[in-house]
Phi, psi and omega in degrees: 000134179256101179276126183261344180162177178204159174222144174284156180242132170240148182248148177208142173271354179238089184305311185299314179296319180294317180296317177301317182299314183280335171297316178295318181296312185271344180075017179215153173288171178305141177289331181201149173220142178201150177273154167244082192302320182293346177247001181059041181236162175230147178238130172242121186260124175244170178300112176079004185209139174241134176264119178258116184233153180165184179291155181307322181295328178280328180281331186307315181294347182248022182301331181269000183292122186255323187198164169246131178245128181263129183232160178285327181220115179293324179297313178296317180300316181299318179299311181296319181296315178300319179296332180271007176093007177282153176242146180274145182239006180110199183252161179232101181076188180276164177091192184273085182224144180218130173265129179226153180243129178283170182300341177271359177097000179285135180264127181232139174263133173249132182234134179274128177246090180292144177081004181247011181287000000 
């Protein structure tokens, strides 16, 4: 598996307050923001950290989500993770994304970044 990077995930039910807080911390506005409409969530990306915001009911299924890991091939990552005892939990949003749980119960999102290997 070719890991290209990772970011920690923090959750908030108040997107505006969370974005202001992390803008102050990092000294920059979000590098990227996008909705995950099918889950009623929004993501604001800062250096090394993503703010996942939405209503409590939308955040609850992702309470164990710890980080996003960017890989060159999601298919290769999934094979290696399964061999290492990880279990799949489905997809997160559109695109090449996979939610997996490690043997200790931590939920991690893996995202394929084509062209960045």
